[in-house]
N, C-alpha and C positions, 0 to 999 in steps of 0.2 A: 894786273892779269893773274898773278900768282894768288892773290887773296880771293879772287873770284873763283879760281879753280878749287881752292881749299874749301870755300863756301859750298860749292856744288858737291864736292866730295863728302862733306859733312852731312848734307841733305840726303845724299844717296844712302849713306850708312844709317841714318835715322829711319828712312823708308824701309830698309831691310829689317831693322830692329822692330819697328812698329808691326810689320807683318807677323813676325815671330811672337810678339807680345799678344796680338789679337788671337792667334791660333792657340796659344797656351791658355789665355783667359777664357776662350770659348769652352775648353775642356774643363776648366776649374769652375766656371759659372754658366753652365748651359741654360739656366733659368733666368739669366739677366734680362731685364726689361724695365720699362718705365713703370714705377710703382704707383702712379696716380691712376685711379679708375676713371674711364671716360668712354663714351660711345660715339662722339662726334667732335669736330674742331671747337665748337663753342664750349662744350663741357670741359675740354682740356684747357682752354684759355682761362675759364673761370677757376678751375682747380689750381692752375699755376699762379694766378694772382693770390689765391688764398694760401698757397704753399710757401710763400716767402717767409723765411724764418719760422716755419712751422713743420711739424712732423707729417710725413705723407700719410701715415696710418690715421692720424687725427683728421686730416683733410678728407680722406676717403669716407670716414664715418659721417662727417658733416655733409658732404656732397651726396651721399646716398639718398637723403631726404630732400636736399636742395634741388637736385636734378629732376625729382619727381614733380616738384611744385612749379619750377620755372623751366620751361622747355625751349624757349626761343629768346633771342636778344630783345625782342619787344617786351617779353614778360619781365625781364630784369630792368629794362629802361623805364617801364611804367609802374614798377613796384614802388610803394612808399618806402623811403629810406629806413624808418624805424622797423618796418616789417621785415625788410631784407636783413637788417642788422640782427634782429632776433634769430634769424635762421643760421647765422654764422658766428654768433657771439662766443662760442667756445674757442674760436681761432684767435690768436694774439693779433693785436692791432685791427680788430674786426671793424671798427668804425671807418678807419682809413681805407681798408680793403673793400668795404661796402661801397664807399664813394667811387673807388677806382672801377669796380664792377659796373656800377650804375652809369658812370660817365663813359666807360669803354663801350658798353652795349648801346648807349644812346648814339654814339658816333657810328657804330656798326649799322644801326637802323637808318640813321640819317644819310650816311655816305656810301654804304655798301649793301643796301637793300636787305638788311637783316642777316647777311651771310658773313662769316668770318673770312677776311681776304686771305688769299693763298700766295701773296707776294710779300717779301720782306719789307720793302719800302712802305707798303701800305700798312702792314702790321705795326711798324714803328711809329706811325702817326697816332695810334690809339693810346688813350690815357692808361698809364700803368703797365705799358708793354715796352720792355727793353729788348736788346738783341738776344739775350739768353732765352727769354720767354718766347720771342718770335721764332727763333730757330728750333726750339723744342716743339712748338706747334707745327711748324712746317715739316719737321722730320718725322714726328710721331702721328700726326693727324692727316697730313697731306702726302706722306711718302717721299718727301724730298730729302736728299742726302745732305743734311746740315750738321753742324757741330754746335750744340748748346753747352756753353761753358758754365757749369754749376760749380759748387765748392769742391766736389770730388774730382771732376775733370780738371779743374784748375790746379789743385794740390798735387794730383798724381802726375800730370803732364810736366809739372815743375820738378817733382822728385825723380821722375824718369829721365830728366835731362832733355825733354822734347821742346822746351821753351825756357827762356830766361826772363820772360815778361811776367808782371803781376797784374796787369790790366786784362780783364776777361776778353775784351774785344781784340786786343793784340794777340792773346793766346789763341783765340779762334783763327786769326789770320795766319799764325805760325803753324797750326795743326792742319788746316785745310789742304795745303799742297803735299803734306806728308802722309796723311791717312788715305788709304785706297778709297776712291769715291763711293763704291758700293757698300763700304763698311763703316761709313762715318757715324751713322746713328747707332749702329751696333757697338762701335768703339766706345761711344759715350756711355752706353748701358753697362758695358764690361768694366769700365773704370769706376763707375758709380758703385757697382756691386763689390768690386775688389777693394775699393776705398772703405766700404762699410764693414766688410768681413775680414780682411787681411791687412791691407795697408792703411790702418786707421791713423788718425792725425798724431796723437800723442804717444801711442805705444804700438807702432807697426810690428806685425808678427813676421819679421823677416825670415826666420828659419823655416816657416811654413809656406813661404811665398813661392808660387810656381814660376814667377818671372824674376826671381832673385838674380840669376846669372845675366839678365839683360838690364839690370838696374845699376846706375852709377853708385848707389849707396846700399850694397847688398848686405852690409852688416850694421845697419843703423841700430838694430837691437839684436842681441845675441841669443836671448831666450825669452 
């Protein structure tokens, strides 16, 4: 009973701290958003498959032409693989990613009438789509309040003491009850920008950090 009370108390403190973290990060990064360019769920799904271990700015340069040529899941599914590979060859692992895009869109055509599904369980059945990708699509293309655990969300949630887990799925489950429901997608964007600009992996700029007083490691770097 005592351990359960302590657990609830810790969760309450984390919720209060997360609300303060969100408010401060909103002021520090008012421009925080998903950095991949897209206009519909299919474009975002394709961009996310290409973005694995690749820079967002490079993906955006490649998809600028790609999205003009291929506008539907049917277009990707029917495109010859060599032709599709040529369109994305600047991206690392482009052959594997091309196959993932082709197979994913083939399944969308076959099972979902050419439309990207808006349910997590359905998205997870598609080739090349894991929980992170599925949640980012649901949150940013369908307006659902999900948490997509990318490298920045993972690293900062650990550093901020919001989770002790290293598995992205478990981190998602830790964060979901703590982050205010209407702020979940925004929370991810804020952590991503803060992770790139201030709380970088090897040399975090702790003295310049707006949430330093809310962090368990406020002096990780002194200068």
